[in-house]
C-alpha positions in Angstrom: -17.2 -5.5 12.6 -14.9 -2.8 13.9 -14.1 -5.0 16.7 -12.8 -7.8 14.2 -10.2 -4.7 12.2 -6.9 -3.9 13.5 -4.8 -0.7 12.6 -1.2 -1.7 12.7 1.5 1.1 12.2 5.2 0.2 11.1 8.1 1.8 12.7 6.4 5.2 13.2 9.0 7.7 12.8 7.0 10.9 14.3 4.9 11.0 18.1 2.6 13.2 16.7 2.0 11.3 13.5 0.9 8.2 16.1 -1.5 10.8 18.1 -3.1 12.0 15.2 -3.5 8.3 13.6 -5.4 7.5 17.2 -7.2 10.7 16.3 -8.0 9.5 12.7 -9.3 6.2 14.0 -11.8 7.0 16.6 -13.4 9.2 14.8 -14.1 6.8 12.8 -14.9 3.7 15.3 -11.9 2.4 15.2 -10.0 1.9 18.5 -7.8 -1.6 18.0 -4.0 -0.4 16.9 -0.8 -2.4 17.2 2.5 -0.8 16.8 5.8 -2.7 15.4 9.2 -0.8 17.0 8.0 3.3 16.5 11.2 5.2 16.4 10.2 6.7 19.8 9.4 6.5 23.6 5.6 5.7 24.1 5.7 8.3 26.7 6.2 10.9 24.6 4.8 14.8 25.7 3.5 14.8 22.2 1.4 11.9 21.6 -1.9 12.2 23.9 -2.1 16.2 22.7 -2.0 15.4 19.1 -4.4 12.3 19.2 -6.9 14.8 20.5 -9.1 12.8 23.0 -8.3 9.6 21.5 -6.0 9.0 24.5 -8.0 5.8 24.8 -6.6 3.9 21.6 -3.0 4.8 22.5 -3.1 3.4 25.9 -4.6 -0.2 24.3 -2.1 0.0 21.4 0.1 -3.4 21.6 3.5 -3.4 20.3 6.2 -5.6 18.6 9.4 -6.1 17.8 8.4 -7.9 14.3 5.5 -7.4 12.0 5.4 -11.2 11.8 4.9 -11.6 15.4 1.9 -8.2 15.5 0.0 -10.5 12.8 0.0 -14.1 13.8 -3.4 -14.1 14.9 -5.0 -12.7 11.5 -7.1 -14.0 8.9 -6.3 -11.2 6.5 -3.3 -9.0 6.2 -3.8 -5.6 3.8 -0.7 -3.4 3.4 -1.3 -0.5 2.3 1.0 1.3 -0.6 0.9 4.4 -2.7 3.2 2.8 -5.8 3.8 -0.5 -7.5 6.2 -3.5 -6.3 7.9 -6.3 -7.6 6.3 -7.9 -5.2 2.5 -8.8 -6.9 -0.3 -8.9 -4.2 -3.9 -8.7 -5.3 -5.2 -5.3 -4.6 -8.5 -5.0 -2.2 -10.6 -2.1 -2.9 -12.4 -1.2 0.1 -15.7 -2.3 -0.6 -14.5 -6.0 -1.0 -12.3 -5.3 2.4 -15.7 -4.4 3.9 -17.0 -7.6 2.4 -14.4 -9.7 3.9 -15.0 -8.4 7.2 -18.9 -8.7 6.9 -17.9 -11.8 8.2 -17.1 -12.2 11.8 -15.2 -15.4 11.8 -12.5 -13.0 9.5 -10.0 -10.8 11.6 -8.3 -8.1 9.1 -5.3 -6.0 9.9 -4.5 -3.0 7.5 -0.7 -2.1 7.7 0.4 1.3 7.3 4.5 1.8 6.8 7.3 4.5 8.1 6.3 8.0 7.0 9.9 8.2 4.6 9.7 5.2 3.0 5.9 3.3 3.1 6.1 -0.5 3.9 9.5 -2.1 2.2 9.1 -5.0 0.3 9.4 -7.6 2.9 6.8 -6.4 4.8 4.2 -6.3 1.9 5.6 -10.2 1.5 3.6 -10.7 4.5 0.5 -9.2 3.6 -2.6 -11.0 1.7 -3.8 -7.8 -0.3 -2.4 -4.5 -0.8 -4.7 -1.2 -0.8 -4.1 1.9 -2.4 -6.0 5.3 -2.1 -7.0 6.7 -5.0 -5.0 10.1 -5.4 -3.3 12.2 -7.4 -0.5 10.1 -9.7 1.3 13.1 -9.8 1.6 13.5 -5.9 0.5 10.5 -4.0 2.6 10.8 -1.2 0.1 11.1 1.8 1.3 11.4 5.7 1.0 7.8 7.7 -1.6 9.6 10.0 -3.3 10.9 6.7 -3.8 7.5 5.1 -5.0 6.2 9.0 -7.6 8.3 8.7 -8.8 8.2 4.9 -9.0 4.2 5.5 -10.7 4.2 8.6 -13.6 6.8 7.2 -13.8 4.9 3.8 -14.5 1.8 5.6 -17.1 3.9 8.1 -19.1 5.3 5.0 -19.1 1.7 3.9 -20.4 0.1 7.0 -22.9 2.8 7.3 -24.5 2.6 3.9 -24.4 -1.4 4.4 -26.2 -0.7 7.5 -29.1 2.2 5.6 -29.4 -0.8 3.3 -30.5 -3.7 5.5 -32.9 -1.6 7.3 -34.6 -0.5 5.0 -34.9 -3.9 3.3 -36.7 -5.0 7.2 
């Protein structure tokens, strides 16, 4: 099921965050990464050391100029956000997302915005759902690489538990 989920980073501002996001992804079996207009050169010397061995995620990453091009081949597009929006999108929970990707015909993208502001309303408008990370309501700002890692971990845990319950059922 990991093969039908891809992480998309939009306008990432710091090369270290790309390396750290790749590290967090690979920790939880996610290897597919798309980048939309990163604000640095992909040969930046800070990316690979911070990835701490997850350089294969970086090397296989696909680059796009526009988010609309990056999401063309997905059935479901989920935008991450930590704030209320004027644009109302249905919110999806991790357990529902895992159910969605259980159908191997479904291909899903999870999109993360730039460090300073997160996804803008135009990007959110391209999404089918939004996904929020439960956090301190008085301080809910996560670093983009932390957000990627948290989401990948939550999906990993749900998939692992799902496999365990299926194995016990046999």
